[in-house]
N, CA, C and O atoms as a GROMACS GRO file, in nm:
protein
  320
    1MET      N    1  13.574  19.363  10.496
    1MET     CA    2  13.514  19.248  10.487
    1MET      C    3  13.556  19.192  10.332
    1MET      O    4  13.486  19.255  10.253
    2PRO      N    5  13.630  19.112  10.269
    2PRO     CA    6  13.600  19.111  10.129
    2PRO      C    7  13.494  19.055  10.099
    2PRO      O    8  13.434  19.000  10.192
    3ARG      N    9  13.435  19.049   9.964
    3ARG     CA   10  13.326  18.991   9.886
    3ARG      C   11  13.345  18.811   9.891
    3ARG      O   12  13.463  18.774   9.900
    4LEU      N   13  13.308  18.772   9.890
    4LEU     CA   14  13.312  18.587   9.894
    4LEU      C   15  13.263  18.597   9.723
    4LEU      O   16  13.178  18.677   9.683
    5LYS      N   17  13.343  18.490   9.626
    5LYS     CA   18  13.301  18.416   9.563
    5LYS      C   19  13.122  18.364   9.556
    5LYS      O   20  13.047  18.426   9.481
    6ILE      N   21  13.082  18.278   9.620
    6ILE     CA   22  12.960  18.278   9.669
    6ILE      C   23  12.905  18.351   9.779
    6ILE      O   24  12.934  18.376   9.896
    7GLY      N   25  12.768  18.388   9.657
    7GLY     CA   26  12.677  18.467   9.744
    7GLY      C   27  12.556  18.330   9.781
    7GLY      O   28  12.569  18.214   9.818
    8GLU      N   29  12.412  18.438   9.740
    8GLU     CA   30  12.341  18.404   9.806
    8GLU      C   31  12.282  18.293   9.722
    8GLU      O   32  12.248  18.327   9.608
    9LEU      N   33  12.262  18.155   9.760
    9LEU     CA   34  12.245  17.980   9.740
    9LEU      C   35  12.115  17.994   9.639
    9LEU      O   36  12.021  17.990   9.718
   10PRO      N   37  12.076  18.004   9.546
   10PRO     CA   38  11.999  17.924   9.433
   10PRO      C   39  11.911  17.827   9.464
   10PRO      O   40  11.965  17.716   9.464
   11ASP      N   41  11.805  17.827   9.488
   11ASP     CA   42  11.679  17.684   9.529
   11ASP      C   43  11.672  17.618   9.398
   11ASP      O   44  11.581  17.634   9.317
   12ASP      N   45  11.770  17.547   9.384
   12ASP     CA   46  11.740  17.473   9.259
   12ASP      C   47  11.714  17.235   9.292
   12ASP      O   48  11.734  17.165   9.391
   13LYS      N   49  11.693  17.222   9.234
   13LYS     CA   50  11.595  17.054   9.268
   13LYS      C   51  11.753  17.013   9.258
   13LYS      O   52  11.828  17.066   9.176
   14PRO      N   53  11.797  16.911   9.352
   14PRO     CA   54  11.887  16.898   9.390
   14PRO      C   55  11.977  16.722   9.288
   14PRO      O   56  11.907  16.636   9.233
   15VAL      N   57  12.086  16.719   9.290
   15VAL     CA   58  12.081  16.529   9.298
   15VAL      C   59  12.164  16.510   9.328
   15VAL      O   60  12.275  16.557   9.302
   16LYS      N   61  12.118  16.407   9.413
   16LYS     CA   62  12.254  16.351   9.557
   16LYS      C   63  12.361  16.265   9.460
   16LYS      O   64  12.368  16.195   9.360
   17VAL      N   65  12.431  16.318   9.557
   17VAL     CA   66  12.607  16.258   9.546
   17VAL      C   67  12.646  16.253   9.656
   17VAL      O   68  12.648  16.344   9.739
   18SER      N   69  12.698  16.091   9.672
   18SER     CA   70  12.766  16.080   9.798
   18SER      C   71  12.942  16.054   9.797
   18SER      O   72  12.997  15.947   9.771
   19THR      N   73  13.004  16.172   9.830
   19THR     CA   74  13.130  16.140   9.845
   19THR      C   75  13.222  16.192   9.976
   19THR      O   76  13.157  16.266  10.050
   20GLU      N   77  13.327  16.174  10.007
   20GLU     CA   78  13.413  16.152  10.094
   20GLU      C   79  13.461  16.330  10.111
   20GLU      O   80  13.451  16.383  10.000
   21LEU      N   81  13.495  16.402  10.188
   21LEU     CA   82  13.594  16.505  10.211
   21LEU      C   83  13.674  16.484  10.305
   21LEU      O   84  13.641  16.443  10.416
   22PRO      N   85  13.851  16.527  10.246
   22PRO     CA   86  13.901  16.552  10.330
   22PRO      C   87  13.891  16.673  10.480
   22PRO      O   88  13.876  16.795  10.482
   23ALA      N   89  13.905  16.593  10.570
   23ALA     CA   90  13.892  16.704  10.692
   23ALA      C   91  13.924  16.841  10.680
   23ALA      O   92  13.867  16.912  10.762
   24ALA      N   93  14.003  16.901  10.597
   24ALA     CA   94  14.065  17.023  10.636
   24ALA      C   95  13.936  17.125  10.492
   24ALA      O   96  13.904  17.243  10.477
   25VAL      N   97  13.895  16.973  10.404
   25VAL     CA   98  13.801  17.076  10.295
   25VAL      C   99  13.651  17.051  10.407
   25VAL      O  100  13.545  17.093  10.360
   26HIS      N  101  13.646  17.006  10.504
   26HIS     CA  102  13.521  17.013  10.544
   26HIS      C  103  13.512  17.161  10.650
   26HIS      O  104  13.416  17.236  10.668
   27ARG      N  105  13.648  17.165  10.706
   27ARG     CA  106  13.678  17.277  10.813
   27ARG      C  107  13.633  17.374  10.755
   27ARG      O  108  13.533  17.434  10.794
   28ASP      N  109  13.712  17.409  10.634
   28ASP     CA  110  13.679  17.547  10.504
   28ASP      C  111  13.547  17.555  10.460
   28ASP      O  112  13.505  17.670  10.453
   29LEU      N  113  13.500  17.503  10.441
   29LEU     CA  114  13.373  17.485  10.411
   29LEU      C  115  13.256  17.490  10.564
   29LEU      O  116  13.136  17.468  10.547
   30ILE      N  117  13.294  17.512  10.661
   30ILE     CA  118  13.229  17.539  10.785
   30ILE      C  119  13.289  17.696  10.826
   30ILE      O  120  13.258  17.774  10.916
   31ALA      N  121  13.360  17.700  10.749
   31ALA     CA  122  13.445  17.847  10.762
   31ALA      C  123  13.389  17.950  10.683
   31ALA      O  124  13.362  18.067  10.707
   32TYR      N  125  13.374  17.862  10.558
   32TYR     CA  126  13.306  17.999  10.451
   32TYR      C  127  13.167  17.999  10.484
   32TYR      O  128  13.109  18.098  10.439
   33ALA      N  129  13.087  17.912  10.556
   33ALA     CA  130  12.960  17.909  10.568
   33ALA      C  131  12.923  18.028  10.677
   33ALA      O  132  12.819  18.093  10.670
   34GLU      N  133  13.020  18.044  10.773
   34GLU     CA  134  13.033  18.121  10.896
   34GLU      C  135  13.060  18.273  10.898
   34GLU      O  136  13.029  18.370  10.967
   35ALA      N  137  13.155  18.239  10.757
   35ALA     CA  138  13.215  18.374  10.633
   35ALA      C  139  13.088  18.467  10.570
   35ALA      O  140  13.091  18.586  10.540
   36LEU      N  141  12.947  18.344  10.559
   36LEU     CA  142  12.852  18.388  10.477
   36LEU      C  143  12.804  18.445  10.555
   36LEU      O  144  12.824  18.566  10.545
   37LYS      N  145  12.712  18.398  10.677
   37LYS     CA  146  12.673  18.422  10.768
   37LYS      C  147  12.703  18.575  10.845
   37LYS      O  148  12.628  18.635  10.922
   38ARG      N  149  12.819  18.610  10.801
   38ARG     CA  150  12.844  18.760  10.905
   38ARG      C  151  12.845  18.832  10.802
   38ARG      O  152  12.852  18.954  10.813
   39GLN      N  153  12.839  18.768  10.674
   39GLN     CA  154  12.860  18.936  10.550
   39GLN      C  155  12.771  18.960  10.500
   39GLN      O  156  12.762  19.064  10.435
   40GLY      N  157  12.649  18.853  10.515
   40GLY     CA  158  12.510  18.888  10.481
   40GLY      C  159  12.302  18.869  10.597
   40GLY      O  160  12.182  18.894  10.605
   41GLY      N  161  12.461  18.786  10.666
   41GLY     CA  162  12.336  18.686  10.763
   41GLY      C  163  12.251  18.584  10.752
   41GLY      O  164  12.163  18.542  10.826
   42GLN      N  165  12.306  18.538  10.611
   42GLN     CA  166  12.196  18.457  10.579
   42GLN      C  167  12.315  18.309  10.615
   42GLN      O  168  12.429  18.288  10.574
   43VAL      N  169  12.208  18.212  10.723
   43VAL     CA  170  12.311  18.061  10.725
   43VAL      C  171  12.204  17.979  10.666
   43VAL      O  172  12.084  17.954  10.660
   44VAL      N  173  12.430  17.928  10.591
   44VAL     CA  174  12.409  17.772  10.480
   44VAL      C  175  12.474  17.697  10.551
   44VAL      O  176  12.575  17.713  10.618
   45ASP      N  177  12.360  17.553  10.517
   45ASP     CA  178  12.459  17.431  10.529
   45ASP      C  179  12.591  17.413  10.528
   45ASP      O  180  12.612  17.295  10.502
   46PRO      N  181  12.692  17.472  10.545
   46PRO     CA  182  12.835  17.387  10.465
   46PRO      C  183  12.825  17.324  10.340
   46PRO      O  184  12.841  17.371  10.228
   47THR      N  185  12.793  17.203  10.380
   47THR     CA  186  12.730  17.099  10.245
   47THR      C  187  12.673  17.163  10.105
   47THR      O  188  12.695  17.128   9.990
   48LYS      N  189  12.576  17.289  10.167
   48LYS     CA  190  12.559  17.313  10.029
   48LYS      C  191  12.637  17.440   9.961
   48LYS      O  192  12.607  17.508   9.863
   49LEU      N  193  12.713  17.445  10.021
   49LEU     CA  194  12.853  17.524   9.954
   49LEU      C  195  12.914  17.438   9.833
   49LEU      O  196  12.975  17.506   9.751
   50ILE      N  197  12.909  17.304   9.807
   50ILE     CA  198  13.003  17.266   9.765
   50ILE      C  199  12.970  17.251   9.592
   50ILE      O  200  13.052  17.238   9.502
   51ALA      N  201  12.817  17.258   9.584
   51ALA     CA  202  12.772  17.278   9.460
   51ALA      C  203  12.770  17.374   9.347
   51ALA      O  204  12.799  17.358   9.229
   52PRO      N  205  12.708  17.531   9.446
   52PRO     CA  206  12.784  17.617   9.373
   52PRO      C  207  12.950  17.634   9.393
   52PRO      O  208  13.013  17.679   9.297
   53MET      N  209  13.018  17.602   9.507
   53MET     CA  210  13.174  17.580   9.417
   53MET      C  211  13.270  17.559   9.309
   53MET      O  212  13.367  17.607   9.252
   54LEU      N  213  13.165  17.430   9.316
   54LEU     CA  214  13.192  17.317   9.194
   54LEU      C  215  13.184  17.408   9.080
   54LEU      O  216  13.282  17.442   9.014
   55ALA      N  217  13.039  17.456   9.056
   55ALA     CA  218  13.029  17.506   8.938
   55ALA      C  219  13.073  17.678   8.908
   55ALA      O  220  13.102  17.722   8.796
   56ARG      N  221  13.070  17.735   8.998
   56ARG     CA  222  13.191  17.864   8.976
   56ARG      C  223  13.359  17.803   8.913
   56ARG      O  224  13.422  17.846   8.817
   57PHE      N  225  13.390  17.710   8.993
   57PHE     CA  226  13.501  17.640   8.941
   57PHE      C  227  13.481  17.566   8.814
   57PHE      O  228  13.594  17.563   8.765
   58MET      N  229  13.407  17.509   8.742
   58MET     CA  230  13.435  17.485   8.666
   58MET      C  231  13.397  17.596   8.510
   58MET      O  232  13.446  17.587   8.397
   59ALA      N  233  13.283  17.704   8.568
   59ALA     CA  234  13.275  17.815   8.541
   59ALA      C  235  13.386  17.948   8.490
   59ALA      O  236  13.377  18.029   8.398
   60THR      N  237  13.481  17.928   8.585
   60THR     CA  238  13.586  18.021   8.561
   60THR      C  239  13.753  17.891   8.510
   60THR      O  240  13.865  17.942   8.523
   61ASP      N  241  13.746  17.768   8.469
   61ASP     CA  242  13.855  17.696   8.415
   61ASP      C  243  13.796  17.711   8.265
   61ASP      O  244  13.710  17.663   8.192
   62ARG      N  245  13.901  17.810   8.267
   62ARG     CA  246  13.943  17.857   8.072
   62ARG      C  247  13.919  17.722   7.968
   62ARG      O  248  13.854  17.716   7.864
   63GLY      N  249  13.999  17.618   8.038
   63GLY     CA  250  14.041  17.443   7.938
   63GLY      C  251  13.910  17.437   7.938
   63GLY      O  252  13.850  17.459   7.833
   64PHE      N  253  13.854  17.412   8.034
   64PHE     CA  254  13.726  17.348   8.011
   64PHE      C  255  13.648  17.407   7.918
   64PHE      O  256  13.591  17.347   7.828
   65SER      N  257  13.641  17.555   7.944
   65SER     CA  258  13.498  17.640   7.867
   65SER      C  259  13.550  17.616   7.749
   65SER      O  260  13.464  17.618   7.661
   66LYS      N  261  13.705  17.583   7.694
   66LYS     CA  262  13.729  17.609   7.544
   66LYS      C  263  13.669  17.432   7.488
   66LYS      O  264  13.588  17.412   7.397
   67LEU      N  265  13.733  17.331   7.570
   67LEU     CA  266  13.655  17.241   7.556
   67LEU      C  267  13.569  17.199   7.549
   67LEU      O  268  13.536  17.102   7.481
   68LYS      N  269  13.484  17.289   7.651
   68LYS     CA  270  13.326  17.272   7.622
   68LYS      C  271  13.265  17.326   7.439
   68LYS      O  272  13.189  17.268   7.361
   69ARG      N  273  13.350  17.478   7.425
   69ARG     CA  274  13.281  17.522   7.323
   69ARG      C  275  13.313  17.441   7.175
   69ARG      O  276  13.236  17.432   7.080
   70GLU      N  277  13.493  17.367   7.190
   70GLU     CA  278  13.526  17.293   7.043
   70GLU      C  279  13.399  17.191   7.042
   70GLU      O  280  13.349  17.175   6.930
   71GLY      N  281  13.339  17.118   7.155
   71GLY     CA  282  13.211  17.025   7.205
   71GLY      C  283  13.305  16.882   7.199
   71GLY      O  284  13.275  16.772   7.152
   72HIS      N  285  13.418  16.924   7.258
   72HIS     CA  286  13.472  16.763   7.268
   72HIS      C  287  13.403  16.747   7.438
   72HIS      O  288  13.396  16.632   7.483
   73VAL      N  289  13.364  16.838   7.508
   73VAL     CA  290  13.307  16.817   7.685
   73VAL      C  291  13.098  16.816   7.637
   73VAL      O  292  13.048  16.914   7.582
   74PRO      N  293  13.033  16.718   7.665
   74PRO     CA  294  12.872  16.705   7.577
   74PRO      C  295  12.803  16.818   7.706
   74PRO      O  296  12.791  16.800   7.828
   75ALA      N  297  12.774  16.909   7.639
   75ALA     CA  298  12.691  17.043   7.718
   75ALA      C  299  12.577  16.942   7.794
   75ALA      O  300  12.539  16.828   7.765
   76ALA      N  301  12.540  17.035   7.903
   76ALA     CA  302  12.508  16.981   8.010
   76ALA      C  303  12.337  17.038   7.942
   76ALA      O  304  12.318  17.148   7.890
   77GLU      N  305  12.200  16.897   7.972
   77GLU     CA  306  12.074  16.906   7.953
   77GLU      C  307  12.053  17.004   8.040
   77GLU      O  308  12.128  17.016   8.138
   78GLU      N  309  11.915  17.117   8.009
   78GLU     CA  310  11.842  17.144   8.136
   78GLU      C  311  11.728  17.074   8.262
   78GLU      O  312  11.607  17.092   8.252
   79GLY      N  313  11.771  17.018   8.343
   79GLY     CA  314  11.676  16.964   8.411
   79GLY      C  315  11.753  16.824   8.472
   79GLY      O  316  11.704  16.722   8.522
   80GLN      N  317  11.883  16.858   8.448
   80GLN     CA  318  12.001  16.722   8.470
   80GLN      C  319  12.049  16.784   8.627
   80GLN      O  320  12.134  16.726   8.694
   0.00000   0.00000   0.00000
């Protein structure tokens, strides 16, 4: 089985965000959580995958990283 980009989920203080997802995205989150369970035995609520997936996306977006480095995007503050 190929390694998944999202592994162990950190235990971090959450910030509540409410949003709607397309049904296809929700189905894929469920499938991803099942793949994590098969890969490492970790049982994960599919909604808990959204934050690390968004973080991974932003961390690997070269354009966004460049804007942050150049100061065009405010840096995230600790504790937020």
